[in-house]
ZAMINU-625748 format. One line per 8 residues: for each residue x, y, z of N, C-alpha, C. Coordinates in steps of 0.001 Angstrom, whole numbers, plus 500000, padded with zeros to 6 digits. Example, Ala and Ser with C-alpha at 12.3 -4.5 7.8 and 13.67 -1.06 7.14 Angstrom:
513190:494310:507800:512300:495500:507800:513200:496700:507800; 512850:497750:507080:513670:498940:507140:512900:500030:507870
***
This chain:
327435:696460:317423:326606:695558:317012:326331:694475:317543; 325285:693784:318107:325307:692619:318685:325225:691346:317537; 325833:690149:318431:325706:689247:317530:324822:688373:318605; 324454:687192:318115:323607:686111:319164:324304:684961:319709; 325030:685360:320712:325951:684093:321660:325353:683737:323005; 325745:682544:323395:325251:681807:324355:325679:683031:325304; 324733:683052:326761:325504:683355:328081:326464:683132:328265; 326825:681506:328430:328248:681290:328963:329250:681355:328171
328938:681773:326830:330561:682697:325483:330523:683715:325981; 329645:684672:326411:329575:685828:326558:329966:686293:328231; 330149:685068:329167:330467:685315:330238:331879:685225:330406; 332192:684181:329140:333426:683766:328997:334448:684964:328863; 333625:685567:327550:334367:686894:326755:334995:687674:327935; 333605:687961:328712:333846:689203:329752:334895:689501:330698; 334577:687873:331184:335935:687630:332502:337032:687293:331464; 337354:686642:330484:338707:686709:329623:339070:688085:329561
338171:689311:329053:338769:690519:328709:339353:690988:329930; 338050:691103:331147:338849:691837:332475:340068:691374:332950; 340017:690044:332663:341879:689602:333262:342662:690075:332417; 342603:689800:330756:343251:690858:330163:344022:692632:330779; 342296:692926:330807:342719:694248:331357:343696:694724:332572; 343296:693553:333574:344071:693717:334559:345532:693375:334621; 345757:692728:333535:347236:691964:333358:347793:693029:332856; 347335:693755:331972:348321:694902:331326:347757:696178:331692
346985:696674:332508:346315:697452:332815:346320:698864:331786; 345240:698189:331020:344772:698999:329735:343058:698612:330321; 342604:700139:330053:341274:700326:329865:340447:699073:328808; 339276:698247:329642:338365:697344:328953:338080:698342:327649; 337630:697139:326812:337209:697364:325774:336713:695928:325087; 335281:695960:325175:334861:695065:324571:334280:694855:323023; 334840:693762:322088:334536:694102:320379:332549:694015:320576; 332007:694604:319831:330690:694193:319655:330222:693039:319071
331255:692270:318468:330992:690982:317572:331013:689802:319143; 331546:690478:320246:331651:689764:321411:330280:689438:322110; 329458:690664:322757:328338:690783:323404:326892:690992:322529; 326505:689604:322819:325060:689309:322080:323736:689694:323374; 322985:690857:322953:322150:691013:323781:320521:690407:323334; 319933:689528:324232:319030:689382:323778:317684:690290:323577; 316846:690108:322470:316123:691438:322323:316397:692240:321197; 315558:693605:320557:315834:694077:319611:317033:694938:319718
317548:695183:318524:319161:695753:318339:318771:697610:318432; 319524:698228:319219:319484:699549:319153:319740:700166:317973; 318205:700783:317237:318775:701828:316124:320310:702200:316161; 320568:702463:317108:322246:703084:317371:323579:702361:316878; 323092:701368:317271:323842:700321:316760:324604:699909:315596; 325760:699740:315076:326103:699767:313570:326742:698466:313654; 326994:697981:312468:327826:696870:312243:329170:697715:311740; 330014:697332:312543:330870:697809:312135:332530:696995:311422
332641:697563:309746:333125:696597:308753:334512:697668:308725; 335621:696603:308398:336827:696617:307583:336861:696336:306006; 337364:697084:304990:337527:696645:303804:339121:696396:303297; 338826:695255:302897:340006:694345:302191:339822:694342:301126; 340924:694782:300454:340836:695578:298371:339823:696579:298258; 340428:697492:297816:339698:698525:297825:340027:699076:296171; 340085:697817:295287:340691:698303:293518:339108:698269:293059; 339134:698610:292132:337376:698600:291539:336406:698166:291843
336283:696751:292038:334841:696039:292775:335196:696500:294138; 335906:696207:294740:336332:696391:296360:335495:698292:296545; 336015:699343:295901:335280:700008:296004:334061:700463:296101; 333669:699584:294851:332229:699593:294476:331780:699053:295727; 332064:698224:296494:331225:697503:297739:330864:698244:298315; 332378:699014:298782:332745:699913:300100:331529:701016:300207; 331150:701230:298760:330589:702584:298386:328920:702020:298941; 328657:700774:298316:327180:700402:298716:327282:700384:300279
328181:699655:300707:327742:699747:302661:328311:701260:303140; 328806:702432:302068:328785:703155:303032:327276:704480:302962; 326530:703720:302189:325276:704082:301888:324290:703344:303146; 324631:702512:303634:324158:701951:304163:323989:702621:305978; 323066:702855:306484:323165:703384:307733:323541:702533:309160; 323190:701400:308884:323000:700582:309723:325135:700015:309472; 325851:700398:308812:327191:699675:308960:327928:701167:308885; 329273:700799:309129:330295:701409:310060:331619:701075:309275
331812:702012:308177:333549:701482:308241:334684:702251:308822; 335505:701727:309299:336532:701903:310324:337997:701803:309878; 338118:701016:308884:339427:700578:308330:339652:699796:306777; 340604:700307:306092:341244:699948:305065:341850:699001:304652; 342176:698329:303943:343307:697552:303352:343699:697124:302417; 344741:697952:301591:345458:697471:300275:346890:697265:299900; 347064:696529:299228:348672:696375:299143:349036:697587:298391; 348407:698552:297981:348755:699798:296900:348038:700717:297862
349079:701582:298211:348905:702468:298906:348209:703901:298434; 348422:703966:297189:347496:705127:296650:346620:704598:296644; 345876:703639:296344:344448:702533:296485:344057:702966:297776; 344794:702689:298873:344431:702633:300070:343758:703761:300722; 344688:704660:300153:344493:706237:301094:343008:706648:300117; 343345:706781:298733:341866:707220:298009:340324:706738:299043; 340331:705799:299379:339734:704653:299863:339409:705578:301518; 340690:705661:301906:340327:706325:303417:339839:707403:303247
340266:708236:302259:339865:709950:302219:337989:709469:301765; 337966:708841:300746:336356:708675:300809:335468:708230:302015; 335681:707572:302833:335524:707314:304445:335386:708146:304561; 336234:708791:305283:336181:710012:305700:335430:711018:305158; 335383:711059:304070:334850:713200:303572:332796:712138:303709; 332570:710779:303927:331216:710281:303611:330836:710638:305320; 331829:710050:305994:331448:710147:307962:332163:711740:308393; 332280:712508:307311:332971:713640:307903:333840:713645:309556
334835:713028:308866:335736:712124:310107:337235:712084:309586; 337965:712100:310873:339122:711963:310832:339456:711011:310998; 340881:709806:310987:341297:708740:311638:340867:707446:311053; 340318:707270:310035:339671:705747:309466:341455:704870:309190; 341641:703884:309424:342898:703208:309967:343137:702598:308140; 344406:702359:307979:345102:702120:306600:345934:701010:306897; 345604:699991:306430:346328:698483:306249:346794:698312:304973; 348330:698049:305313:348972:697165:303937:348575:695631:304298
348804:695053:305385:348388:693836:305518:347102:693342:306521; 346690:692766:305624:344976:692803:305874:345200:691479:307197; 346007:690491:307917:346326:690174:309058:346048:691331:310085; 346962:692253:309778:346759:693386:310581:345056:693781:311171; 344364:694193:310127:343122:694717:309686:342632:693353:310555; 342745:692128:310248:341786:691130:311134:342062:690968:312485; 343495:691675:312998:343591:691777:314453:342808:692960:315331; 342332:693948:314379:341526:694668:315536:340280:694159:316327
340313:694185:317397:339147:694034:318557:337998:694795:318281; 337295:695569:317411:336412:696490:317444:335285:696026:316043; 336132:695051:315075:334760:694585:313817:333653:694011:314521; 333241:693824:313173:332013:692538:313407:331802:691780:312029; 332101:693002:310613:332682:692172:309708:333371:692670:308822; 333462:692125:307616:334761:692676:306475:334519:692145:305061; 334330:693372:304371:334187:693282:302754:335433:692694:302541; 335467:691509:301445:336821:691302:300534:336507:691161:299220
337616:692283:298625:337459:691869:297232:339047:692100:296534; 339256:690853:296740:340808:690749:296283:340706:689916:295210; 342120:689727:294399:342591:688704:292960:342345:686996:293634; 341744:686363:292598:340980:685414:292461:342208:684475:293976; 343730:684550:293535:344382:683862:294210:344513:683982:295867; 343741:685083:296080:344207:685633:297513:342826:685041:298121; 341728:684694:297962:340242:684740:297913:340455:683850:299525; 340642:682231:299356:340638:681313:300418:341285:681675:301530
342416:682450:301315:344094:682787:302356:343176:683653:303343; 342694:685512:302841:341947:685592:303512:340390:685601:304426; 339924:685239:303081:338379:684694:303695:338530:683556:305150; 339231:682607:304786:339553:681767:305525:339842:682339:307288; 340944:683286:307032:341959:683976:308567:340345:684740:308806; 339776:685343:308009:338867:686038:308984:337520:685814:309242; 337465:684434:309010:336248:683548:309532:337136:682992:310943; 337897:682740:311074:338893:682217:312060:338753:683769:313214
338874:684873:312831:338650:686094:313490:337224:686308:313693; 336824:685375:313524:334887:685234:313889:334150:686665:313653; 334786:686990:312261:333587:687931:311389:333125:687845:310444; 332035:688232:310227:331041:687554:308877:332121:688584:307680; 331172:687901:306761:332060:688351:305553:330881:688518:304257; 331598:689674:303377:330801:689857:302412:332015:689369:301641; 332352:688458:300540:333399:688164:299747:332743:688531:297836; 333398:688743:297648:333281:689065:295987:333633:687356:295088
333186:687147:294743:332874:686158:293688:333642:686257:292504; 334853:684721:291736:334227:683528:292250:334218:683054:293775; 334124:682197:294261:334481:682020:295721:335597:681951:295780; 336400:681004:295023:337700:680384:295126:338462:680223:294218; 339402:680554:293906:340169:679984:292782:340595:678614:292793; 340066:677856:293100:340112:676530:292815:338969:675709:293793; 338512:674402:293645:337821:673420:294432:338342:673809:295695; 339531:672960:295820:340007:672960:297299:339625:673957:298017
340027:675224:297471:339983:676139:298315:338536:676612:298544; 337684:676639:297470:336517:676335:297873:335743:675725:299200; 336511:674463:299417:335815:673620:300482:336000:673868:301690; 337715:674927:301526:338324:675440:302254:337663:676545:303028; 336998:677167:302363:336430:678344:302599:335044:677940:303181; 334473:676872:302486:333105:676756:303026:333277:675953:304668; 333956:674886:304574:334371:674331:306122:334655:675420:306970; 335531:676997:306891:335804:677736:307695:334825:678201:308289
333548:678784:307162:332195:679596:307690:331638:678230:308502; 331500:677039:308042:330590:676499:309155:331156:676573:309929; 332593:676222:310358:333345:676029:312122:333344:676821:312901; 333445:678227:312202:333007:679559:313099:332087:680078:312984; 330917:679526:312202:329806:679834:312494:329433:681777:312153; 329997:682161:311418:330185:683354:310766:329199:683520:309182; 328242:684602:309254:327765:685195:308099:328257:685095:307066; 328081:684538:305719:328423:684665:304362:327807:684942:303570
328425:686216:302737:327468:686597:301517:328414:686726:299964; 327809:686048:298751:329181:685952:298095:328591:686898:297478; 329761:687378:296417:328771:688784:295540:328504:688471:294084; 327498:687438:294149:327024:686965:293101:325546:687647:293323; 325589:688936:292717:324290:689571:293288:323369:689505:292284; 323218:688739:290975:321929:688646:290135:321349:687789:291012; 321207:686929:291839:320479:686541:293256:319403:687809:293503; 320166:688599:293589:318996:689912:294008:318268:690643:293163
318033:690139:292080:317775:691093:290876:316068:690322:290590; 314825:691055:290382:313677:690297:290652:313962:689316:289267; 314246:690076:287937:314424:689473:286856:315288:687465:286984; 316407:687786:287363:316580:686664:287288:315712:685109:288756; 315367:685995:289670:314652:685349:290551:313375:684597:289825; 312213:686010:289388:311343:684929:288882:311568:684170:287058; 312856:684411:286609:313192:683138:285713:312796:682190:286245; 313778:681843:287474:314255:680268:288235:312832:679775:288799
312015:680520:289367:310267:680193:290352:309916:679779:288668; 309911:680247:287796:309114:680228:286643:309502:678381:286307; 311066:678232:286309:311885:676835:285781:311168:676089:286937; 311484:676625:288027:311180:675332:289287:309746:675240:289809; 308920:675889:288879:307646:675542:288721:306947:674673:287699; 307611:674194:287224:307198:673537:285785:306684:674141:284653; 306588:675526:284612:306213:675890:283829:306730:675932:282140; 307577:675606:281931:308072:675141:280504:308325:673662:280467
307662:672895:281147:307772:671448:281279:309011:670687:282093; 309679:669646:281419:310558:669443:282255:311941:669522:281408; 312802:670200:281833:314017:671071:281675:314990:670007:281072; 315581:669976:279951:316475:669075:279192:317735:669582:278996; 317836:670849:278487:319020:672023:278648:319380:672832:278698; 320054:673098:279586:320368:674411:280107:322109:675066:279099; 321768:676183:278688:322772:677078:278249:323445:678322:278582; 324638:678077:279328:325107:679658:279685:326328:679914:278725
325484:681111:279020:326534:681820:277922:327333:682794:278819; 328607:682985:278428:329607:683534:279212:330366:684721:278548; 330917:685718:278665:331620:686556:277808:333090:685713:276779; 333357:686461:275525:334475:685789:275155:335578:686509:275507; 337140:685878:275348:337811:686933:275065:338592:687499:276455; 338965:688853:276539:339617:689331:277534:339100:690612:277670; 339018:691365:278485:338679:692934:278776:340101:693430:279444; 341360:693679:278398:342278:694175:279171:342551:695812:279542
342827:696254:280707:342688:697498:280735:344187:697965:280487; 345255:698792:279745:346497:699392:279801:346872:699992:281391; 347666:699304:282017:348266:699427:283562:349367:700264:283333; 350224:699742:282197:351464:700879:281771:352467:699904:281472; 351578:699103:280368:352691:697753:279382:353097:696596:280357; 353845:695932:278851:353843:694901:279044:355383:694191:279433; 356453:695780:279325:357526:695311:279342:358115:695789:281333; 359209:695118:281519:359856:694813:282817:359939:696141:283464
359563:696816:284529:359638:697820:285303:359453:697816:286845; 360354:698767:287204:360209:698537:288720:358713:699058:289260; 358821:698446:290516:357901:698221:290883:357249:699678:291452; 356358:699963:291299:355913:701320:291864:355935:701943:293270; 356512:702389:293537:356479:703502:295120:355354:702927:295879; 355240:702852:297237:353839:701973:297470:352875:701103:297294; 353697:699959:296217:352676:699059:295701:353456:697827:295993; 353083:697049:297086:353709:695641:297893:353658:694746:296545
354383:694406:295835:354236:693650:294565:354285:692420:295292; 355412:691926:296396:355565:690474:296942:354314:690157:297656; 354004:691254:298173:352034:690941:298908:351031:690732:298198; 351008:691102:296543:349847:691386:295735:350403:689775:294987; 351877:689494:295067:351414:687994:294445:351098:687089:295527; 351385:687336:296639:351064:685869:297651:351643:684678:297585; 350784:683732:297546:351152:682241:297211:351135:682117:296141; 350988:683076:294774:351237:682634:293547:352892:682956:293414
353330:682200:292316:355048:681824:292028:355597:683750:291863; 356439:683534:292433:357157:685048:292167:357800:685446:290970; 357552:686356:289898:357560:686563:288688:357991:688243:289002; 358822:688594:287953:359360:689810:287675:358162:690832:287523; 358248:691906:288011:357094:693101:288042:357028:693486:286395; 355631:693653:286025:355012:693564:284549:354184:694522:285167; 353860:696025:284726:352470:696654:284760:351214:696048:284358; 351513:695423:283436:350124:694938:282828:349631:693553:283300
350643:693163:284056:350124:691680:285056:348986:692005:286370; 349042:693584:286889:348417:693855:287963:346877:693974:288004; 346276:694441:289153:345331:695290:288796:344244:694750:288602; 343675:695360:287446:342339:694483:286755:342723:693739:286007; 343936:693497:285152:344010:692666:284198:344784:691125:284923; 344793:691258:286451:344808:689643:286916:344222:688139:286446; 342711:688715:285855:342075:688042:285659:342443:687262:284328; 343311:687349:283498:343989:686917:282292:344986:686132:282598
345408:685800:283338:346443:685357:284136:346178:684165:284713; 346882:683089:284239:346082:681595:285212:346769:681485:286562; 347899:682002:286771:348663:682214:287955:347212:682869:289025; 346488:683407:288892:345792:684214:289535:343879:683730:289351; 343665:683939:288132:342239:683716:287892:342355:682694:286657; 340696:682264:285948:340527:681155:285196:340102:682175:283895; 340430:683571:283994:339289:684246:283013:338100:684377:282868; 337490:685122:281976:336208:685166:281835:335124:684125:281973
335632:682981:282049:335109:681358:282229:334804:681817:283763; 336210:681787:284819:335746:681132:286147:334932:682902:287014; 335199:684046:286011:334700:685541:286808:332883:685608:286614; 332925:684943:285048:331177:684997:284638:330403:683593:285553; 331087:682457:285901:330363:681289:285900:329807:681371:287474; 330239:682372:288425:330495:682910:289219:328259:683434:289300; 328110:684011:288060:327223:684613:288101:326578:684296:287175; 326388:683835:286391:325432:682882:285303:325066:681241:285407
326007:680478:285570:326116:679375:286213:325334:679311:287970; 325590:680101:288203:325190:680149:289815:323483:680508:289723; 322747:681236:288463:321088:681356:287993:320724:680057:287458; 321717:679360:286806:321791:678279:285744:321004:676756:287190; 322511:676712:288266:322124:676349:289452:320765:676331:290034; 320448:677896:290314:318886:677917:291344:318061:677456:290426; 317862:677602:289251:316633:677690:288754:316699:675862:288620; 317583:675139:288344:317438:673859:288452:317410:672969:289603
317224:673771:291053:317594:673116:292108:318195:672276:291973; 319967:672716:291576:320922:672101:291992:322236:672385:292637; 321770:673497:293273:322132:674523:293939:323756:673295:295144; 323224:672665:295284:324482:671610:296566:324816:670474:296112; 324334:670585:294544:325402:669243:293980:325762:669940:292430; 326460:669160:291765:327081:669637:290271:326872:668423:289268; 327912:668536:288365:327188:667691:287379:328228:666594:287815; 328355:665035:286859:328794:664111:287142:329870:664201:285867
329679:664407:284990:330452:663924:283825:330506:665491:282927; 331823:665776:282537:332137:667300:281840:332734:667012:280642; 332689:667440:279862:333463:667103:278430:333417:668531:277513; 334736:669022:277343:334750:670273:276396:335768:670810:275621; 336119:671914:275050:336922:672603:274369:337091:673372:274755; 338531:674508:274909:339255:675579:274619:340238:676157:273871; 340548:677096:273627:341399:678084:272843:342298:678614:274003; 343512:678083:274410:344444:679064:275032:345370:679459:274491
345564:680661:274383:346219:681085:273407:347459:681551:274139; 348995:681730:273190:350211:681495:273939:350222:682675:274806; 350776:682842:275774:351223:683936:276563:351428:684990:276165; 350308:686385:275969:351030:687236:275542:351518:688009:276170; 353482:688435:275589:354372:688809:276101:354503:688402:277658; 354165:686832:277541:354491:686189:279127:353665:686259:279862; 351898:686823:279598:351356:687137:280378:349895:686576:280156; 348918:687435:279362:347719:686350:279425:347504:685240:278540
347131:684139:280069:347123:682778:278973:345591:682247:279421; 344924:682735:279829:343695:681670:280017:342452:681595:278529; 341624:680973:278834:341018:680404:277842:340169:681282:277311; 340342:682114:275897:339215:683226:275102:337937:682521:274382; 338126:681309:273786:337021:681012:273515:336918:679285:274737; 335704:678955:274662:335515:677776:275456:334149:677149:275186; 334076:675981:275316:332517:675207:275430:332713:673902:276027; 332138:673542:277228:332146:671960:277542:330806:672145:277743
330194:670756:277987:329117:670208:278190:328985:669013:280028; 327869:669734:280006:328402:668862:281907:326651:668275:281617; 327051:666944:281999:325630:665931:282289:325630:665756:283747; 324205:665665:284244:323778:665593:285669:322840:664658:285519; 323590:663891:286891:322405:663105:287212:320918:663309:287630; 320459:664337:287489:319412:664953:287550:318160:664749:286407; 319154:664724:285277:318380:664180:283827:318541:665325:282710; 319349:666034:283098:319156:667469:282015:320890:667873:281781
321193:668495:280442:322667:669128:280341:322759:670239:280775; 324196:670473:280704:324042:671975:280707:325457:672564:280353; 324683:673401:279068:325984:673715:278158:326527:674603:278257; 327968:675294:279149:328485:676439:278716:329818:676794:278063; 329265:677802:277410:330483:678043:276234:330439:679777:276378; 330916:680543:275529:331327:681864:275602:330003:682138:274546; 329507:683578:274589:328356:683872:273937:328748:683488:272570; 329618:683719:272001:329604:683437:270510:329082:682128:269796
329025:681034:270944:328901:679736:270485:327352:679823:271515; 326735:680727:272013:325434:680184:272090:324211:680668:271306; 323327:680540:271139:321979:681211:270529:321578:682424:270841; 321486:682535:272153:321034:683826:272741:322241:684495:272850; 323347:683881:273038:324459:685124:273472:324470:684849:274796; 324513:685995:275473:325174:686122:277282:323922:685906:277685; 324044:685068:279029:322825:685263:279826:322596:683055:280330; 320954:683049:280638:321284:681850:280770:319877:681478:280161
320016:680135:279119:318717:679711:278593:318610:678459:279196; 316954:678486:279398:316533:677179:280251:315733:676544:279098; 315542:675446:278403:314975:674614:277098:313491:673704:278357; 312625:673481:277723:312119:672703:278570:311087:672192:277549; 310134:670779:277848:309613:669748:277026:308316:671007:276194; 307821:672300:276926:306776:672862:276891:307397:674189:276687; 308772:674239:276169:308882:675972:276467:310221:676575:276586; 310721:677413:276561:312337:677976:277352:311784:679364:277794
313170:679601:278728:313110:681104:279199:314945:680849:279117; 314851:682599:278895:316336:683268:278637:316259:684220:279733; 317189:684481:280555:317485:685543:281466:318616:686227:281443; 319028:687464:281448:320240:687872:281376:320370:689503:281927; 320859:690002:281973:320967:691539:282713:320683:692388:281544; 320575:691972:280294:320052:692510:278979:318377:692738:278872; 317755:691630:279661:316673:691179:279296:316285:689832:279731; 314655:689475:279419:314032:688684:280010:313144:688340:279045
312980:686836:278498:311864:686671:277191:311551:684926:277529; 310865:684684:276667:310244:682900:277091:309482:683078:275721; 309148:681438:275725:308094:681327:274851:307190:679997:275647; 305978:679998:275532:305060:681219:275189:305045:682400:275647; 304779:683052:275216:304927:685108:276085:303967:684881:277185; 303056:683862:277040:301871:684345:278789:303632:684122:279571; 304195:683820:279825:305066:683267:280704:305334:684506:281495; 305740:685650:280095:306754:686813:280787:305360:687318:282276
304083:686839:282031:303188:687760:282987:302764:686520:284216; 303191:685607:284192:302504:684143:284646:303318:684585:286277; 301995:684501:286948:301888:684550:288229:302656:683500:289375; 303360:683722:290457:304127:682477:290791:302833:682685:292464; 301873:681095:292546:300863:680906:293252:301237:680638:294756; 300369:681314:295509:300793:680894:297298:300928:679699:297159; 300882:678809:297043:301236:677361:297168:301822:676790:296380; 303052:677854:295372:304256:677206:294573:305392:677656:295471
306261:677291:293999:307941:677387:295168:307943:678380:294480; 308447:679223:295897:308628:680902:295648:310196:680914:296531; 311392:680717:295693:312817:681528:295955:312782:682760:296745; 314124:682278:297846:314604:682986:298586:314352:684899:297887; 313769:685870:298605:313826:686626:298077:314368:687604:298715; 315345:688798:297459:316564:689897:298342:316238:690826:296975; 315953:692184:297221:316534:693353:296697:317169:693887:296396; 318117:693636:297932:319421:694489:297637:320396:693223:298466
321259:692960:297219:322363:692253:298157:323317:692652:298903; 323527:694270:299404:324385:694093:300554:323314:694527:301558; 322151:694957:301853:321455:695098:302599:320674:693403:302974; 320864:693027:302156:320739:691657:302399:321494:690879:303438; 322862:691324:303241:324274:690807:303881:323545:691277:305299; 323951:692767:305751:323737:693349:306815:322664:692973:307747; 321516:692572:307016:320278:692033:307588:320578:690328:308291; 321253:689654:307455:321249:688809:307886:322645:688464:309241
323533:689583:309042:324490:689671:310000:323633:689566:311686; 322582:690887:311296:321678:690512:312550:320911:689866:312815; 320432:689163:312083:319521:687848:312149:320091:686737:312650; 321082:686541:312263:321970:685325:311707:321780:684312:311185; 320362:684533:310293:319555:684050:309132:320941:683558:308215; 320627:682654:307437:321723:682544:305765:321248:683341:304589; 322434:684397:304268:322242:684687:303085:321743:684523:301983; 321411:685040:300951:320708:684553:299665:321780:684385:298879
322989:684648:299116:324261:683232:298291:325142:683043:299481; 324798:681800:300310:325471:681400:301064:327103:680994:300781; 327995:680680:301211:329017:679794:300882:329235:678430:300277; 328123:677866:300644:328113:676253:300299:327318:676274:298726; 326482:677436:298534:326554:677429:297031:327346:678131:296170; 327645:678977:296657:328532:679580:295709:329500:678381:295225; 330023:678014:296353:330930:676874:296127:330726:675592:295024; 329309:675744:294896:328872:674352:293773:329020:675175:292817
328601:676848:292724:328183:677182:291254:329408:677733:290531; 330742:678076:291385:332072:678426:291026:332652:677183:290034; 332258:675672:291247:332631:674389:290922:332009:674342:289642; 331490:674283:288689:330918:674025:287576:332085:674576:286653; 332072:675832:286522:333303:676840:286192:334646:675533:286364; 334815:675568:287763:336292:675012:287907:336371:673434:287111; 335038:673029:286929:335282:671343:286540:335230:671588:284799; 334708:672567:283956:334631:672524:282957:336499:673028:282384
336348:673974:283227:338381:674499:282995:339306:672733:283498; 339003:672378:283838:339654:670963:283916:339693:670262:282750; 338521:669883:282351:338039:669105:281561:338771:669703:280223; 338870:670739:279920:339276:671502:278751:340830:671497:279146; 341366:671939:279493:342925:671465:279925:343726:669989:279993; 342967:669266:280390:343237:667510:279990:342826:667144:278536; 341839:667745:278261:341569:667480:276920:340595:666505:276669; 339602:666067:277412:339398:664558:277649:338242:664411:278512
337296:664027:278639:336250:663729:278990:336819:663114:280858; 335471:663754:281582:335918:663218:283393:334513:662850:284112; 334542:662405:284869:333483:661871:285605:333831:662489:287153; 333081:662815:287317:333170:663792:288962:332498:663282:290059; 332548:662985:291084:331607:662537:291995:331395:663828:293393; 330184:664149:293056:330082:665715:293733:329524:665252:295408; 329531:664228:295622:329760:664008:297099:331278:663877:297780; 331869:663459:297202:333427:663214:297778:334120:664391:296746
333644:665198:296075:334724:666479:295739:335483:666253:295369; 335615:664676:294240:336957:664387:293725:336396:663701:292601; 337484:663219:291518:337370:662914:290124:337428:660994:290605; 336675:660594:289479:336223:659256:289579:337362:658438:288935; 338308:657813:289704:339378:656839:289478:340302:657754:288499; 340706:658967:288555:341663:659747:287783:342436:660738:288423; 343896:660201:288985:344343:661242:289670:345055:662070:289258; 345124:662249:287536:345768:663183:286857:344712:664347:287065
343491:664289:286933:342841:664981:287197:342752:665673:288711; 342217:664938:289694:342589:664670:291318:343733:666126:291364; 344969:666219:290460:345971:666931:290683:345494:668291:290652; 344237:668183:290051:344073:669420:289157:343244:670412:290594; 342185:669845:291211:341521:670552:292445:342412:671620:293358; 343924:671699:293434:344031:672536:294482:345697:672672:293584; 346540:673838:293588:347414:674147:293372:348633:674777:294452; 349839:674356:294442:351136:674479:295215:350441:675640:295575
350972:676464:296942:351164:677958:297355:352650:678141:297920; 352880:679385:297372:354303:680259:297479:354602:680419:299581; 355424:679505:299439:356251:679675:300938:356226:681470:301105; 355726:681524:302573:355149:680652:303046:353353:680693:303768; 352918:681064:302261:351401:680970:302929:351429:679570:302474; 350403:679105:303064:349435:677589:302980:348002:677993:303642; 347198:676959:303713:345463:676656:304167:346044:675747:305460
***
């Protein structure tokens, strides 16, 4: 697969590779990402990929890329040996080949010289470390939402993507679904007049899977628990801490709020045209339970109100506290529009069949999220869910979480990405990382 690079850089890479080959006496191999060629890409060229994190979501993404003829997966990585072996066998069966590589440490996969891109689906507390390392390696990235575990880590990802010129697609796939795009186009084109309130409904409570109980237990053979913890505090192994359940433990994630804000707050920002900014005032309350058996401590119920300079209010809450439940409800002076995975509704009803005219605002169209990423890897255009947008989308959730943890109103500077004269709140923009991990 070819990336567009300048002639001078291409020549430099060729010369460097030739010099290295001559020095150590190995056959010359130049990775696909290093050699850009003018003109059309040959149909036989494939985007060579590795998959980092092949649990539930990671396997789902891997299967999507396996179904794309222009993608070729050559390596998988996971700290759980059984999961990565299952993934390897799946890839080998799909391609009818042997020899797909397995890695325990993502750094070993990133050290390969034949990759163009990676798919990353790891727990939230790992997002920034893996993503910035992949960007430094010059690899295009399909990275799961939420963009990052903290606001400062999200900024690190955005800066790395910009610095190294890589293509980034966030797994906020609702942007590639027609109803969500159409709802946002109707709002952006003034069909419901001036929008004064946006209500974002997210899930309530937890979605716990029994991974083997709450008691202390030996670490299973083949599971690199220390690597799974990574930058998070060192704690004894408990089966229900890991894999699916990481999301309900604040050392690794922010619960349903930060999981789903990457979806529905993203759509709310898209519809309001505030994709590259954020609220300036946030206030709310949440119920943080006492950690069950020392584990689950993220918010079960929550509600916070965001005030935007653009003149509207965004109310983010669990579905029990929203009039329409899950989804995004735009309320304007002339009507309302609600959209969710389960449906699409509006008042007046005529909005449901309203056409967007040729001279009106038409939003970025993608009908296949994974294909959009691959297309942009080839074209070098920006994806429908780039890092800079995903950063602002999940920022809404992070700001709400900080306000609710502090139990008071907070003022935010969207440009500086700092709180206004509030050092206590600023301390919650980042988290300490366990040695030796750092950004």
